[in-house]
Structures are given as structure tokens and as C-alpha cells.
N, C-alpha and C positions, 0 to 999 in steps of 0.2 A: 733218839736224839740225845746226844750228849749236853747234860746241862752245863757244863763249864763252857763248851764252846758256845753254846745259845746264849748263855749269860754274857759272856765277854763280847759277842757279836752285838746284842742287844745293848750292852752299855756303850760301845762305840757309836753306834748309830744314834742312841739317845743323846750323847755328847754333842755329835754334829747337829741334832735337831734342837738343842738345848731343851730337851725335855727330861723328865725322870723316867728311868728303865721301865718303870710300872706303866707308864703312858705309852709305850711301844708294844704294840699287838703284833703277834705273828702273821696276821692276815693284811697288816698296814702296808701300803706301798710307801716308797721313798716320797712320793709327792704327796701322800696323805699326811706325811710328817713335816713336810715343809723343807724337805732337802733338795737343793738345786743340783746342778751338774758339778759344781766347784765342791760342795759338800759331799756329793757321791765320790769324786776323786779322792778328797781329803779321807772319807771313810774306808776307800780301799786301800790307801797307804797305811792307815792306821791298822786295818785288819792284817795286811801283810807283816807289818811290824809285830803285832802282838803274837801272832801265830808262826812267825818266821816262814812265811810261804810266798810265792809268787801267783798272784791272782791273774788269770788270762783275761784281761779286760782292756778293750780298746776305747779309751776315752773320747778319741775323735769319731768313733762309730760305734756306740754301745749296742746297737741291734745286731752288728757283726760279732760280738764278743762271746765266748763260750761260757762266761760267768753269768747266770740268770739273776737279774737284779727285780724280778717282777713283784717281789714281796720280801718282807722280813724273813719269813720262813724258807723263801728260795735261797736267800743269801745265807742263812744258817745251814741249809743242806749242802749248799756248794762248798762253803768253808769246811765243812765236816769231811766232805769228799776229799778236798785238797790236803787236809790235814792227815787223813788216813792214807792217801797216796804218799805222803811224805814220809810217814811212819812204817810203811809197807817194806 
């Protein structure tokens, strides 16, 4: 796992949750962190901007999205994959 991607994603999620990055654990869910649907969408936009990527996420139907938001670790893995695809 790339530390820079991991650290940046955690920083974005922590900002949305109004937490310190050290309070965001890899096995935390967004719900655990108190991030609602609006916070999720804002996090997605922030991730897209930070990494200059397009996240395949449907805010109207998150369960139909290809982007796994089940945990912080899943989000980090998904972003790493999108960054790798973009750089390929």
C-alpha cells in the first residue's frame, strides 16, 4: 500500500469527519467516523481533485457503484487502483 495515497486519503476522510488523521483507522467505516451521505460525496470530490482521477461512484445509488466504500482500507485500495490505472 502506497503511504502517500493512504496518507492523503486518510487526511481527506479525517477532514470530512472533523477528526485527526490518527483517529481514522483502516478498518473504520464511514459510518463509524460519522460521515453521512453528503460527507461521502464531498470526500469523493476531494479525492478526485487530490489525485486527478474520476471515481466511478453513483451518489444516487452507492450500492450500484464500482467504488468500494465499505471501509477506509477499501477506499484506499480503490483509489490506489484508480491512480495506478491512470499512470499505466
